[in-house]
C-alpha positions in Angstrom: 1.5 46.0 -68.1 -0.1 42.6 -67.6 3.2 41.1 -66.6 3.5 43.7 -63.8 0.0 42.8 -62.7 1.0 39.2 -62.3 4.4 39.7 -60.6 5.6 43.2 -60.0 9.3 42.1 -59.6 9.4 40.3 -62.9 7.2 42.7 -64.8 10.2 44.8 -66.0 11.5 42.2 -68.3 9.5 39.6 -70.3 10.9 36.7 -72.3 9.4 36.8 -75.7 10.0 35.6 -79.3 9.2 37.8 -82.1 7.9 35.7 -85.0 7.1 36.8 -88.5 3.4 36.3 -89.5 4.6 33.8 -92.3 6.2 31.4 -89.7 3.5 31.8 -87.0 1.6 28.6 -87.9 4.9 26.6 -88.0 6.0 27.9 -84.6 2.6 27.2 -83.0 2.7 23.6 -84.2 6.3 23.1 -82.9 5.2 24.6 -79.5 2.3 22.2 -79.3 4.7 19.2 -80.0 7.1 20.4 -77.4 4.3 20.8 -74.8 3.3 17.2 -75.4 6.8 16.0 -74.9 7.7 18.2 -71.9 5.7 16.4 -69.2 7.2 13.0 -70.1 10.7 14.4 -70.2 10.2 16.4 -67.0 8.9 13.4 -65.1 11.7 11.2 -66.4 14.2 13.9 -65.4 12.6 14.3 -62.0 12.8 10.5 -61.4 16.4 10.5 -62.6 17.2 13.6 -60.6 15.6 12.0 -57.5 17.6 8.8 -58.0 20.8 10.7 -58.7 20.2 12.8 -55.5 19.5 9.7 -53.3 22.6 7.9 -54.8 24.7 11.0 -54.2 23.4 11.3 -50.6 24.0 7.7 -49.8 27.6 7.9 -51.3 28.2 11.1 -49.2 26.9 9.4 -46.1 29.1 6.4 -46.8 32.2 8.6 -47.3 31.4 10.4 -44.1 31.1 7.2 -42.1 34.4 5.9 -43.6 36.1 9.2 -42.8 34.7 9.2 -39.2 35.9 5.6 -38.7 39.4 6.5 -40.0 39.5 9.6 -37.8 38.6 7.5 -34.7 41.2 4.9 -35.6 43.8 7.7 -35.9 42.8 9.2 -32.6 43.1 5.8 -30.9 46.5 5.3 -32.4 47.6 8.7 -31.3 46.4 8.0 -27.7 48.2 4.7 -27.6 51.4 6.3 -29.0 51.1 9.2 -26.5 50.9 6.6 -23.6 54.0 4.8 -25.0 55.9 8.0 -25.4 54.9 9.1 -21.8 56.1 5.8 -20.4 59.4 6.0 -22.3 59.9 9.6 -21.1 59.4 8.5 -17.5 61.9 5.8 -17.9 64.4 8.2 -19.4 63.8 10.7 -16.6 64.4 7.9 -14.1 67.8 7.2 -15.7 68.9 10.8 -15.4 70.9 11.2 -12.2 69.2 13.6 -9.9 71.4 16.4 -8.6 72.1 15.9 -5.0 73.7 18.0 -2.4 77.3 16.8 -1.7 76.7 16.6 2.0 73.7 14.3 1.3 75.9 12.1 -0.8 78.5 12.0 2.0 75.8 11.1 4.5 74.0 8.4 2.4 76.4 6.6 0.0 78.1 3.4 1.1 81.9 3.0 1.1 82.0 1.5 -2.5 79.8 4.3 -3.9 81.8 7.0 -2.1 85.1 5.5 -3.4 83.8 5.5 -7.1 82.5 9.0 -6.8 85.7 10.3 -5.2 87.8 8.5 -7.8 85.8 10.0 -10.7 86.4 13.4 -9.1 90.2 12.6 -9.2 90.5 13.0 -5.4 93.9 11.5 -4.3 93.6 8.6 -1.8 89.9 8.0 -2.7 89.8 4.5 -1.2 91.3 5.6 2.1 89.2 8.7 2.2 85.9 6.8 1.5 86.7 4.3 4.3 87.5 7.3 6.6 84.2 9.0 5.8 82.2 5.8 6.4 84.0 5.1 9.7 83.5 8.7 11.0 79.9 8.7 10.0 79.2 5.4 11.9 80.7 7.0 15.0 78.2 9.8 14.9 75.1 9.5 17.2 72.6 10.0 14.3 75.1 8.6 11.7 75.1 11.9 9.8 77.4 14.9 9.4 75.7 18.2 10.2 77.8 20.3 7.9 81.1 20.3 5.9 83.2 21.5 8.9 81.9 18.5 10.8 83.1 16.2 8.0 86.6 17.9 7.9 86.9 17.7 11.7 85.7 14.1 11.9 87.6 12.5 9.0 91.3 12.0 9.3 93.3 13.0 6.2 90.5 15.3 4.8 91.5 18.9 4.6 89.8 22.1 3.6 91.1 22.0 0.0 90.0 18.4 -0.5 86.5 19.1 0.8 86.2 22.1 -1.5 87.3 20.0 -4.5 84.6 17.4 -3.5 82.0 20.1 -3.2 82.9 21.7 -6.5 83.0 18.3 -8.4 79.8 16.9 -6.9 77.8 20.1 -7.4 78.2 19.9 -11.2 
């Protein structure tokens, strides 16, 4: 009942030792000895615990700083690598030939480039045809063909079948 008066929550259970009357004097003496030693041990323990805690905290802080430094270094390396990769990707993209409209190629390529492109497309008489295209293009007022019919009508030796083959090959 007294335990409930002091603390209602803890009053239900009470820690107690049941000691026989014969051993009561011995237990009282042991309790007195333990009480004298407790303050010294508890103060030593508290100092040691405080020291251990502060050591542990400093070690944890040290680990956190080292980890943060490594994370920052990794982020920096990742950023650098990303820039390098982006530059390499741009260089590769520039190497990829951009698809062009066949009429644009006919209007813009010089004689040598036209010859190479016609030859790769296995067009018979590629050299003569490239020279004919360049000559016909130079005779135009704006030096461009308006459409494929204009190319066929302006270039001697270029027929419908040949221009269709060029269009098919160059559109790939």
